FIKOLPA-90372 format. One line per field, with one value per residue (C-alpha): residue number from 1; residue in one letter; x, y, z. Coordinates in steps of 0.5 Angstrom, whole numbers, plus 500, padded with zeros to 3 digits. Layout:
! residues N
nr (NUM; ...);
rest (A; ...);
east (X; ...);
north (Y; ...);
up (Z; ...);
This chain:
! residues 255
nr (1; 2; 3; 4; 5; 6; 7; 8; 9; 10; 11; 12; 13; 14; 15; 16; 17; 18; 19; 20; 21; 22; 23; 24; 25; 26; 27; 28; 29; 30; 31; 32; 33; 34; 35; 36; 37; 38; 39; 40; 41; 42; 43; 44; 45; 46; 47; 48; 49; 50; 51; 52; 53; 54; 55; 56; 57; 58; 59; 60; 61; 62; 63; 64; 65; 66; 67; 68; 69; 70; 71; 72; 73; 74; 75; 76; 77; 78; 79; 80; 81; 82; 83; 84; 85; 86; 87; 88; 89; 90; 91; 92; 93; 94; 95; 96; 97; 98; 99; 100; 101; 102; 103; 104; 105; 106; 107; 108; 109; 110; 111; 112; 113; 114; 115; 116; 117; 118; 119; 120; 121; 122; 123; 124; 125; 126; 127; 128; 129; 130; 131; 132; 133; 134; 135; 136; 137; 138; 139; 140; 141; 142; 143; 144; 145; 146; 147; 148; 149; 150; 151; 152; 153; 154; 155; 156; 157; 158; 159; 160; 161; 162; 163; 164; 165; 166; 167; 168; 169; 170; 171; 172; 173; 174; 175; 176; 177; 178; 179; 180; 181; 182; 183; 184; 185; 186; 187; 188; 189; 190; 191; 192; 193; 194; 195; 196; 197; 198; 199; 200; 201; 202; 203; 204; 205; 206; 207; 208; 209; 210; 211; 212; 213; 214; 215; 216; 217; 218; 219; 220; 221; 222; 223; 224; 225; 226; 227; 228; 229; 230; 231; 232; 233; 234; 235; 236; 237; 238; 239; 240; 241; 242; 243; 244; 245; 246; 247; 248; 249; 250; 251; 252; 253; 254; 255);
rest (X; X; X; X; X; X; X; X; X; X; X; X; X; X; X; X; X; X; X; X; X; X; X; X; X; X; X; X; X; X; X; X; X; X; X; X; X; X; X; X; X; X; X; X; X; X; X; X; X; X; X; X; X; X; X; X; X; X; X; X; X; X; X; X; X; X; X; X; X; X; X; X; X; X; X; X; X; X; X; X; X; X; X; X; X; X; X; X; X; X; X; X; X; X; X; X; X; X; X; X; X; X; X; X; X; X; X; X; X; X; X; X; X; X; X; X; X; X; X; X; X; X; X; X; X; X; X; X; X; X; X; X; X; X; X; X; X; X; X; X; X; X; X; X; X; X; X; X; X; X; X; X; X; X; X; X; X; X; X; X; X; X; X; X; X; X; X; X; X; X; X; X; X; X; X; X; X; X; X; X; X; X; X; X; X; X; X; X; X; X; X; X; X; X; X; X; X; X; X; X; X; X; X; X; X; X; X; X; X; X; X; X; X; X; X; X; X; X; X; X; X; X; X; X; X; X; X; X; X; X; X; X; X; X; X; X; X; X; X; X; X; X; X; X; X; X; X; X; X; X; X; X; X; X; X);
east (156; 158; 160; 165; 164; 169; 170; 166; 160; 160; 159; 153; 150; 151; 147; 141; 142; 141; 134; 132; 134; 130; 124; 124; 124; 118; 114; 116; 114; 107; 106; 101; 095; 089; 093; 093; 099; 097; 099; 106; 107; 105; 110; 116; 114; 114; 121; 123; 120; 123; 130; 128; 129; 125; 123; 125; 119; 114; 112; 117; 115; 119; 117; 114; 109; 102; 102; 107; 108; 104; 108; 114; 114; 113; 110; 109; 105; 105; 106; 108; 115; 116; 113; 107; 103; 101; 094; 088; 089; 089; 095; 093; 096; 102; 103; 110; 111; 117; 118; 122; 124; 129; 131; 134; 138; 143; 143; 145; 140; 140; 135; 134; 129; 127; 122; 118; 112; 106; 104; 105; 110; 110; 117; 117; 117; 122; 126; 125; 127; 133; 135; 134; 138; 144; 144; 144; 150; 154; 153; 155; 161; 163; 163; 170; 176; 178; 172; 167; 159; 158; 162; 156; 151; 154; 154; 147; 145; 148; 145; 138; 139; 141; 135; 131; 128; 126; 128; 125; 131; 130; 130; 136; 140; 143; 148; 146; 148; 145; 140; 136; 138; 145; 149; 151; 146; 147; 143; 141; 145; 151; 158; 164; 169; 164; 161; 164; 170; 169; 173; 174; 168; 163; 156; 151; 144; 144; 137; 136; 128; 127; 121; 119; 116; 122; 120; 123; 117; 112; 106; 104; 098; 093; 096; 102; 107; 106; 110; 107; 110; 106; 104; 102; 108; 111; 117; 122; 126; 132; 136; 142; 146; 153; 160; 166; 172; 179; 177; 172; 164; 161; 154; 151; 143; 144; 141);
north (115; 122; 122; 127; 129; 130; 137; 134; 132; 139; 142; 137; 139; 146; 145; 142; 148; 153; 149; 150; 157; 158; 154; 159; 165; 163; 161; 168; 171; 168; 170; 176; 177; 173; 167; 160; 156; 151; 156; 157; 150; 149; 155; 151; 145; 148; 150; 143; 140; 144; 143; 135; 135; 131; 133; 130; 133; 130; 123; 124; 120; 120; 116; 122; 123; 120; 121; 122; 130; 132; 138; 140; 146; 147; 153; 156; 162; 166; 162; 156; 154; 149; 143; 147; 144; 148; 148; 152; 158; 165; 169; 176; 182; 182; 175; 172; 166; 161; 157; 151; 147; 141; 139; 132; 133; 127; 124; 130; 134; 141; 144; 151; 156; 163; 168; 174; 178; 179; 186; 191; 188; 189; 192; 186; 181; 184; 184; 177; 175; 179; 176; 169; 171; 174; 167; 163; 168; 167; 159; 159; 163; 158; 153; 152; 147; 146; 148; 143; 142; 145; 152; 152; 151; 156; 161; 160; 160; 166; 171; 167; 169; 176; 177; 174; 169; 161; 155; 148; 145; 138; 141; 143; 142; 136; 133; 133; 130; 124; 124; 130; 128; 125; 125; 129; 133; 140; 143; 150; 150; 147; 148; 151; 146; 140; 135; 132; 136; 140; 138; 140; 136; 136; 138; 141; 144; 150; 152; 157; 157; 163; 164; 171; 169; 167; 160; 154; 149; 148; 144; 140; 141; 135; 134; 131; 136; 143; 145; 152; 156; 154; 162; 164; 168; 169; 164; 165; 160; 161; 155; 154; 148; 149; 146; 146; 148; 149; 156; 157; 156; 155; 157; 152; 154; 161; 162);
up (725; 722; 715; 713; 706; 700; 696; 691; 695; 698; 691; 690; 696; 694; 688; 692; 697; 691; 690; 697; 697; 690; 693; 699; 695; 691; 698; 700; 694; 694; 701; 702; 706; 704; 701; 703; 706; 701; 696; 699; 698; 691; 689; 693; 690; 683; 684; 686; 680; 675; 678; 678; 686; 691; 697; 703; 707; 703; 706; 712; 718; 724; 730; 734; 728; 727; 720; 714; 713; 707; 704; 701; 706; 714; 714; 722; 723; 729; 735; 731; 732; 727; 723; 721; 716; 710; 710; 708; 713; 710; 712; 715; 716; 721; 721; 723; 718; 718; 712; 712; 706; 704; 697; 695; 688; 685; 692; 696; 701; 703; 708; 710; 713; 713; 718; 715; 716; 712; 711; 717; 722; 729; 732; 737; 731; 727; 733; 734; 727; 728; 734; 731; 725; 730; 733; 726; 724; 731; 730; 723; 725; 731; 725; 724; 724; 731; 735; 737; 736; 743; 741; 736; 741; 746; 741; 739; 746; 748; 743; 745; 752; 751; 747; 753; 748; 750; 745; 745; 748; 745; 738; 734; 728; 725; 720; 713; 707; 703; 708; 711; 718; 720; 726; 729; 733; 734; 740; 740; 747; 750; 753; 749; 748; 748; 743; 736; 733; 727; 721; 714; 710; 716; 713; 718; 718; 724; 726; 732; 734; 738; 742; 744; 751; 754; 756; 753; 754; 748; 746; 740; 736; 735; 728; 732; 728; 729; 735; 739; 744; 751; 752; 746; 744; 737; 735; 729; 726; 721; 718; 713; 711; 712; 711; 715; 711; 712; 709; 714; 714; 707; 707; 702; 702; 698; 691);
């Protein structure tokens, strides 16, 4: 069932989204050559604790996972597409890092992700991140009253294909609100004019994941969580929680 949020609920989600933005900023600020991924998780955890927010990631165990997720962040490095576990890996010069974070505050949830380079960037990595951001921007722009979920999917897919990037076909965005994952599913590819109709008050997490090698296949690490490109190419993941409103899409996960 799809829940349409009241304006009051959207304001509460905006506050949860603000916490997410601050946690992501703290994680990015902590990232440097030689720093362990655990340190990024600790930085984000401190932000959530200070805000009185709960992590919807910590302890989360969907049907595909062999164990509950152990962190408040997903930290995915280089060929990791998503769901990377923040462990003792030390960041190296030129690493491409994608960080995904959620926060639940006063019963409402926000979810967002960023991608960035540690140290010296490769031009190809910067292009990949830029294409992922463009795909997200296009998806958000399509999230208007009167459109459908397929219009968001098609907008994302158009940018990804233009950049010759692959995307994991069975992962995408989702509804969000009282829980991190709600209906409707928001695929990163689809046909315009199809899918759930977009109405004022619909809250969605839109999250393109682009893989530089151009292939859509991926593999899952032995940890049961981390998704990696099948060919070892690099990946980027950028996400915002947004609200569909009569005045246009509103991003809820800004500082």
